[in-house]
C-alpha distance (Angstrom), angle and dihedral (degrees) to the residues before:
residue distance angle dihedral
M1 . . .
T2 3.80 . .
A3 3.78 131.1 .
T4 3.81 97.4 -134.8
A5 3.78 135.5 31.9
P6 3.83 112.3 -114.7
T7 3.78 120.3 -137.3
H8 3.80 99.3 -129.5
V9 3.81 95.9 73.7
R10 3.79 130.2 45.5
T11 3.76 118.5 -93.8
L12 3.78 116.7 -137.7
H13 3.78 126.7 -143.0
H14 3.76 142.7 -148.0
W15 3.82 120.4 -106.3
A16 3.78 122.4 -132.0
A17 3.81 136.4 154.5
G18 3.81 90.7 7.2
A19 3.81 98.0 -56.3
P20 3.82 141.9 79.3
R21 3.79 113.8 -85.2
P22 3.82 116.9 -161.8
G23 3.77 116.6 -130.7
G24 3.78 114.7 -104.0
S25 3.78 95.0 -167.7
A26 3.79 123.4 104.0
R27 3.81 90.3 -135.3
Y28 3.79 125.9 89.1
G29 3.79 136.8 171.2
D30 3.80 130.4 -145.2
V31 3.79 120.4 -111.6
T32 3.79 110.8 -155.8
D33 3.77 138.9 -167.9
P34 3.83 99.4 -123.2
A35 3.80 93.4 -155.5
T36 3.81 94.2 58.3
G37 3.79 103.9 19.7
A38 3.81 91.0 -127.2
V39 3.81 121.2 142.8
T40 3.80 105.9 -121.0
A41 3.81 102.9 174.3
R42 3.77 145.8 -4.6
V43 3.77 121.8 -124.7
P44 3.81 123.3 -154.8
F45 3.79 118.4 -121.4
A46 3.79 108.4 -138.5
S47 3.76 122.4 -133.3
A48 3.79 120.8 -136.3
D49 3.81 88.9 -99.2
E50 3.80 91.5 53.8
V51 3.79 90.3 49.9
G52 3.79 87.3 51.5
D53 3.81 90.6 54.0
V54 3.80 91.4 52.5
V55 3.80 91.8 47.0
A56 3.81 88.3 50.7
A57 3.81 89.9 55.6
A58 3.80 89.7 52.1
S59 3.80 91.9 46.4
A60 3.79 91.1 52.7
A61 3.80 91.9 50.9
F62 3.80 96.7 45.7
P63 3.84 102.0 79.0
G64 3.79 93.4 53.2
W65 3.79 93.7 45.9
R66 3.82 92.3 45.3
D67 3.79 89.2 55.2
T68 3.80 94.3 45.5
S69 3.79 111.4 110.8
L70 3.78 120.4 -102.2
A71 3.79 87.7 -121.2
R72 3.79 91.5 59.4
R73 3.79 93.6 42.5
T74 3.79 91.9 54.0
Q75 3.81 90.9 48.5
V76 3.80 88.8 58.1
L77 3.82 90.9 46.5
F78 3.80 91.9 51.0
R79 3.79 91.1 48.2
F80 3.81 91.1 50.7
R81 3.79 88.9 50.1
E82 3.81 92.0 51.5
L83 3.79 92.9 49.2
L84 3.79 92.2 46.5
D85 3.79 91.4 50.3
A86 3.80 91.9 50.8
R87 3.80 95.7 46.2
A88 3.80 102.6 32.4
P89 3.85 93.3 118.8
E90 3.82 89.4 61.7
L91 3.78 91.4 55.5
A92 3.81 91.8 45.7
E93 3.82 90.2 54.1
L94 3.80 91.1 51.2
I95 3.80 90.5 51.3
T96 3.80 93.4 49.9
A97 3.81 91.9 47.3
E98 3.81 93.2 55.6
H99 3.82 105.2 25.6
G100 3.80 100.2 31.6
K101 3.81 101.0 -135.2
V102 3.79 114.3 140.9
L103 3.80 117.2 -90.8
G104 3.80 94.5 -109.5
D105 3.78 90.7 54.0
A106 3.80 91.2 47.5
A107 3.80 90.3 50.8
G108 3.79 89.3 51.1
E109 3.80 90.0 52.0
V110 3.79 90.8 53.8
A111 3.80 91.4 47.9
R112 3.80 92.6 52.4
G113 3.78 90.4 49.4
Q114 3.76 90.9 50.3
E115 3.80 89.4 57.0
V116 3.81 87.8 65.8
V117 3.80 90.1 49.6
E118 3.81 88.3 53.7
F119 3.81 90.5 48.1
A120 3.81 89.9 51.5
C121 3.79 90.3 53.1
G122 3.81 85.5 72.8
I123 3.81 92.3 60.7
P124 3.84 95.6 123.9
H125 3.79 89.8 66.5
L126 3.81 95.1 36.0
I127 3.78 95.3 52.6
K128 3.77 101.4 40.3
G129 3.79 116.5 120.7
S130 3.80 132.8 -150.9
A131 3.78 137.3 -108.8
T132 3.79 138.5 -156.3
E133 3.77 120.1 -158.5
N134 3.80 119.6 -146.3
A135 3.80 95.4 3.3
S136 3.78 84.5 162.0
T137 3.77 125.8 6.3
G138 3.78 105.5 -56.3
V139 3.81 91.5 -11.7
D140 3.80 124.8 120.4
V141 3.82 124.6 -167.7
A142 3.79 126.4 -158.2
S143 3.81 133.9 178.1
I144 3.78 121.0 -151.4
R145 3.80 136.6 178.3
Q146 3.79 119.1 -132.0
P147 3.82 132.3 -174.3
L148 3.79 120.8 -99.4
G149 3.80 100.1 -133.2
V150 3.80 121.9 -121.9
V151 3.80 112.1 15.6
G152 3.79 126.2 -168.4
I153 3.81 126.3 -142.5
V154 3.81 122.1 -167.8
S155 3.80 109.8 -171.8
P156 3.82 133.6 -171.0
F157 3.79 131.6 -119.7
N158 3.79 97.9 -113.7
F159 3.81 97.6 69.8
P160 3.81 107.5 26.5
A161 3.81 93.2 173.4
M162 3.80 109.0 21.7
V163 3.80 99.6 51.7
P164 3.82 95.4 49.7
M165 3.81 86.7 46.9
W166 3.79 89.5 56.1
F167 3.79 85.5 69.6
F168 3.79 118.9 18.4
P169 3.84 100.9 58.5
I170 3.80 90.8 57.5
A171 3.80 93.1 40.3
I172 3.80 92.3 51.6
A173 3.79 94.5 42.1
A174 3.80 89.4 53.1
G175 3.80 91.0 54.9
N176 3.82 103.5 -98.4
A177 3.80 129.7 132.3
V178 3.81 115.9 -125.4
V179 3.79 134.6 -140.8
L180 3.81 109.6 -170.3
K181 3.82 121.0 -164.4
P182 3.82 104.9 -169.9
S183 3.77 124.1 -167.9
E184 3.77 110.4 -78.1
K185 3.82 87.6 -133.1
V186 3.83 93.4 64.4
P187 3.81 107.9 24.5
S188 3.80 104.2 144.9
A189 3.81 99.5 75.7
A190 3.81 91.1 61.6
L191 3.80 91.8 52.9
W192 3.79 90.9 46.8
M193 3.80 90.4 53.8
A194 3.81 90.8 47.1
E195 3.79 90.1 57.4
L196 3.80 90.0 47.0
W197 3.82 90.5 54.2
R198 3.81 89.7 52.5
E199 3.79 90.3 51.0
A200 3.81 89.6 48.9
G201 3.80 90.2 57.9
L202 3.80 101.3 -104.5
P203 3.81 108.9 158.8
D204 3.78 116.0 -105.5
G205 3.79 113.8 -88.9
V206 3.79 98.0 23.5
F207 3.82 91.9 100.2
N208 3.80 118.2 34.9
V209 3.81 135.4 169.4
V210 3.79 127.3 -152.8
H211 3.79 122.9 179.6
G212 3.76 128.8 -150.6
D213 3.76 149.9 94.6
G214 3.79 133.7 -91.5
E215 3.80 93.0 -42.1
A216 3.80 90.6 60.3
V217 3.80 92.2 45.3
D218 3.79 92.4 51.8
A219 3.80 90.3 47.7
V220 3.79 89.5 56.0
L221 3.80 91.4 45.9
T222 3.79 94.0 52.0
H223 3.79 102.4 35.6
P224 3.81 109.2 115.6
D225 3.82 93.9 -142.6
V226 3.81 94.2 56.9
K227 3.80 106.9 91.0
S228 3.81 101.2 -174.2
V229 3.79 141.0 11.2
S230 3.81 127.7 -150.6
F231 3.79 115.5 -164.4
V232 3.80 139.2 178.3
G233 3.80 121.4 -175.1
S234 3.77 144.4 85.1
T235 3.79 121.2 -16.0
P236 3.84 96.7 -113.5
I237 3.82 91.1 53.3
A238 3.81 92.1 41.5
R239 3.81 88.9 55.6
H240 3.82 90.6 49.5
V241 3.80 91.6 48.4
Y242 3.79 91.9 49.4
E243 3.78 96.2 46.0
T244 3.80 95.2 43.6
G245 3.79 96.0 42.2
T246 3.79 95.8 47.6
A247 3.81 90.9 44.9
H248 3.81 86.0 59.6
G249 3.79 93.5 50.4
K250 3.80 99.8 -100.1
R251 3.74 133.4 136.0
V252 3.80 107.6 -116.3
Q253 3.79 134.0 -167.8
A254 3.80 106.6 -177.9
L255 3.80 116.2 179.1
G256 3.80 111.6 -161.7
G257 3.77 139.8 -172.8
A258 3.77 133.1 -48.3
K259 3.76 146.6 -149.3
N260 3.77 102.1 -165.8
H261 3.80 118.9 -161.7
M262 3.78 128.6 -155.1
V263 3.79 112.1 -159.0
V264 3.81 114.5 -156.0
L265 3.80 116.8 -165.6
P266 3.82 120.9 -156.5
D267 3.81 92.5 -109.7
A268 3.81 93.5 57.2
D269 3.78 123.9 112.1
L270 3.80 95.6 -100.6
D271 3.80 94.8 -162.0
L272 3.78 89.5 55.6
A273 3.80 91.1 44.5
A274 3.81 92.1 50.2
D275 3.79 92.3 48.2
Q276 3.77 91.9 50.7
A277 3.80 95.0 43.5
V278 3.80 88.7 56.1
N279 3.80 93.1 45.0
A280 3.80 93.3 48.0
G281 3.79 96.7 38.7
F282 3.79 101.0 45.2
G283 3.80 104.2 26.3
S284 3.81 110.3 116.7
A285 3.84 86.2 8.3
G286 3.80 88.0 -72.1
E287 3.81 91.6 -65.1
R288 3.79 94.5 133.8
C289 3.78 129.8 106.6
M290 3.81 85.7 -139.9
A291 3.82 95.8 48.5
I292 3.78 117.3 127.3
S293 3.79 106.3 -119.9
A294 3.82 100.7 161.4
V295 3.80 124.3 50.0
V296 3.79 112.8 -166.0
A297 3.81 107.9 -156.0
V298 3.79 112.3 -160.8
G299 3.79 121.2 -149.6
A300 3.78 117.2 -48.8
A301 3.82 93.8 2.3
G302 3.81 93.6 82.4
D303 3.80 108.8 81.4
T304 3.78 97.4 40.8
L305 3.79 93.0 43.0
V306 3.79 93.4 51.9
E307 3.80 91.2 49.0
K308 3.80 91.8 51.4
I309 3.82 93.8 46.7
A310 3.81 91.4 48.2
E311 3.81 92.1 50.3
R312 3.78 91.5 53.0
A313 3.81 95.0 42.3
R314 3.81 92.6 53.8
A315 3.81 90.3 52.4
L316 3.80 94.7 57.3
R317 3.79 118.7 107.8
T318 3.81 113.5 -137.8
G319 3.77 121.9 -162.5
D320 3.79 146.6 84.9
G321 3.78 109.4 0.0
R322 3.81 90.5 -137.3
R323 3.81 93.0 61.1
G324 3.77 100.2 67.8
C325 3.80 94.2 -98.1
D326 3.79 122.3 156.0
M327 3.81 95.8 -128.6
G328 3.77 132.9 20.4
P329 3.80 134.7 -152.4
L330 3.76 131.1 -74.9
V331 3.78 115.6 -94.4
T332 3.81 99.8 -106.3
A333 3.78 141.6 7.9
A334 3.81 88.6 -108.6
A335 3.81 90.1 55.6
R336 3.81 90.5 50.2
D337 3.78 92.3 50.3
R338 3.80 92.0 46.2
V339 3.80 92.7 52.8
S340 3.81 92.3 46.0
G341 3.80 88.2 51.4
Y342 3.80 90.4 56.2
V343 3.80 90.3 51.1
D344 3.80 88.8 52.6
A345 3.80 90.0 49.6
G346 3.79 92.6 49.3
V347 3.79 90.8 55.2
D348 3.79 91.6 46.3
E349 3.81 91.8 49.9
G350 3.79 92.6 53.8
A351 3.80 106.4 -101.3
S352 3.80 116.1 144.8
L353 3.81 109.8 -108.9
V354 3.81 104.3 -146.3
V355 3.81 99.2 168.2
D356 3.81 119.7 21.2
G357 3.80 115.1 -154.8
R358 3.80 97.0 179.4
T359 3.78 92.4 91.1
G360 3.76 132.8 33.6
V361 3.77 145.1 98.5
F362 3.80 112.5 -65.6
D363 3.80 122.1 -162.5
A364 3.80 100.1 -127.5
E365 3.79 144.3 94.8
G366 3.79 121.4 -111.3
E367 3.77 127.5 2.0
G368 3.80 105.3 -38.7
F369 3.77 125.6 179.5
F370 3.79 100.1 -104.9
V371 3.77 135.7 164.7
G372 3.78 114.4 164.7
P373 3.81 126.9 -139.2
T374 3.80 108.9 -59.7
L375 3.80 126.8 -164.3
F376 3.79 128.4 -167.9
D377 3.81 125.3 -171.8
H378 3.80 130.5 -165.0
V379 3.80 92.2 28.0
R380 3.80 116.2 171.7
T381 3.79 126.2 -147.6
G382 3.80 94.2 -112.9
M383 3.81 94.6 59.0
S384 3.81 118.7 103.6
V385 3.81 91.8 -127.2
Y386 3.80 85.3 65.6
T387 3.79 103.9 33.9
D388 3.83 96.7 47.8
E389 3.77 130.9 63.2
I390 3.80 99.2 -118.5
F391 3.82 96.0 -177.1
G392 3.76 93.4 -154.0
P393 3.82 141.9 91.3
V394 3.81 95.2 -69.6
L395 3.80 118.0 125.3
S396 3.81 119.4 -169.6
V397 3.80 123.5 -160.8
L398 3.81 117.9 -153.7
R399 3.80 121.4 -170.5
V400 3.81 125.7 -140.7
D401 3.78 132.6 165.8
T402 3.81 102.9 -136.0
Y403 3.78 144.7 27.3
D404 3.81 90.1 -112.7
E405 3.80 91.2 56.8
A406 3.78 90.5 49.6
L407 3.79 92.2 50.3
D408 3.79 92.4 48.0
L409 3.80 90.8 50.0
V410 3.82 92.6 52.7
N411 3.80 93.7 44.8
A412 3.81 93.2 48.0
N413 3.79 91.7 58.9
P414 3.81 113.8 100.6
Y415 3.80 91.6 -133.4
G416 3.78 123.6 75.2
N417 3.79 107.7 176.2
G418 3.81 107.2 118.4
T419 3.79 139.0 -14.2
A420 3.78 139.9 170.8
I421 3.77 139.4 -158.0
F422 3.80 125.0 -155.3
T423 3.77 114.8 -155.9
N424 3.80 143.7 120.9
D425 3.80 90.9 -138.4
G426 3.80 109.3 100.9
G427 3.78 92.7 -166.8
A428 3.80 92.7 54.6
A429 3.81 91.1 46.8
R430 3.80 92.1 50.0
R431 3.79 91.2 48.3
F432 3.81 91.1 49.5
R433 3.79 91.6 49.9
N434 3.78 89.5 53.4
E435 3.80 99.9 41.8
V436 3.80 106.3 36.8
E437 3.82 115.5 99.9
V438 3.78 97.9 -140.6
G439 3.79 131.3 111.5
M440 3.83 100.0 -132.7
V441 3.80 121.8 35.2
G442 3.80 130.1 -171.0
I443 3.80 124.4 -162.2
N444 3.80 105.5 -158.6
V445 3.82 84.3 -20.1
P446 3.82 112.4 105.2
V447 3.81 100.3 -165.0
P448 3.81 105.5 37.1
V449 3.80 98.1 -169.6
P450 3.81 104.3 162.1
M451 3.77 126.6 -131.5
A452 3.80 117.8 -94.2
Y453 3.80 92.9 -99.0
Y454 3.81 89.6 61.0
S455 3.79 122.6 62.5
F456 3.80 125.9 -103.1
G457 3.77 117.5 -141.8
G458 3.76 147.1 108.0
W459 3.78 139.3 -132.7
K460 3.79 135.0 -117.0
S461 3.82 114.2 9.9
S462 3.79 91.4 -5.1
L463 3.82 93.4 75.6
F464 3.79 134.8 37.3
G465 3.77 111.1 -168.2
D466 3.76 129.2 28.7
T467 3.81 101.4 -98.6
H468 3.79 124.2 85.5
A469 3.80 126.0 -151.0
H470 3.81 125.8 -84.5
G471 3.80 125.9 -17.9
T472 3.78 118.4 77.0
E473 3.81 89.7 -40.9
G474 3.79 87.7 62.7
V475 3.79 91.0 52.0
H476 3.80 89.3 50.9
F477 3.81 92.1 47.7
F478 3.81 94.7 53.3
T479 3.80 94.8 46.5
R480 3.79 135.8 50.7
G481 3.74 129.3 -147.2
K482 3.76 126.8 -110.8
V483 3.79 126.1 -177.2
V484 3.80 118.9 -154.2
T485 3.81 120.7 -162.1
T486 3.82 114.1 -165.6
R487 3.79 135.7 -170.9
W488 3.77 124.3 172.9
L489 3.78 103.6 -155.8
D490 3.76 129.7 -143.8
P491 3.83 114.5 -117.6
S492 3.79 89.1 -102.2
H493 3.81 107.2 61.4
G494 3.76 129.6 -172.0
G495 3.78 98.1 -104.9
V496 3.82 130.6 -125.2
D497 3.79 118.2 -23.3
L498 3.83 119.7 169.2
G499 3.81 94.4 -170.9
F500 3.80 121.5 112.5
P501 3.84 109.8 -86.6
Q502 3.81 112.8 -95.2
N503 3.76 128.6 -165.7
S504 3.75 115.0 -115.9
């Protein structure tokens, strides 16, 4: 963080009431190109007062958008979808430039986010209520869903487009106004999407962006006009968001960290399992909440599986995501150093380092933030490479003798975001699906991210709150129920009666 914005790089802005809003704070953060290490922009860090100004813009826009017809809302959603489809490569390039993931991975992120936009285009059906005629004599009862008001979204660095799109298409379609606080590491995608909403015809103030650090997050969490907060990030911050937001009377869905296990049974196709372990462990340099970071090899699967994973890991090309490499850099120098520190710790604690990603030749210019694919074998549950969420390209293999041991190991972990089992035994797969204490389960699928019409969310320390992201749970989160009981009386009424109303 720096105190002033230098003149040799562009300075970004907030977005409120349909237009750029320069930062008035004296604090700024560096935005870097992770493949080269170069500072490419400075982002303003909003004060609590600046957050309040952005929330005020959203509050002013909410009544008009709430009262806009569903027909008009869906027209805007469809237009946004069309524009996003036509210009998706632009957004993917922005993501790669600030996060570092390879272009194909960034394009996939945009595509998965767009699926939620398409789901939200069906809001007239998703939000409709129900009615009962003549529930009591001459009395009709109806239930309706109404928007909350101003809703806050705090999104992480690893998916600058997809994670916000888990939330804001549904929130906007349901009639809410949005204040998005993106990660200060990857701020440009949020501003790009704000401009796209304006082009799509969204009224000014319905979608707003405010940049910053913890001060901005706490301002969102405590502002009385913000009715809900959606968050994705580490478990300690998710707990803080949940506790602070709920203490201030807000709905909160706070998705936390993960330690995702991939169980490989001896009967599995080990070539398939090795391919998918590499894809799920090293894709996006392991900076995914759904990344596989622990492979649990059961029985005789271990030696062969480790050999096959190592062979594939060594063949990967790591470098600038715009050069056709397989894997890009980590997001910051601090992230690189943190991951390298965990590799050091794994060696010190006695794990077998099969592939060392700390050194190597990386296909990039400058001083990028690289750690290559790293593979440990014979990892034990007490080692820090297992207990901690490393959030980097480090894959740990644990060995157990039986399915029951593997299941117990997964269920004993405090995280419960995603898991997978690789097997050709349908009975074992069905048993695993039933017994594992994890929110998203893959059977021969290593990254079981559900479609937009299903919910995304984990169990245990991977979720604070009881509502998952997107799907019908997202619609429920961004609306609240109201029941209306109606009687149209005859001119001659029954007179005063102080007794409790009874159905008749």
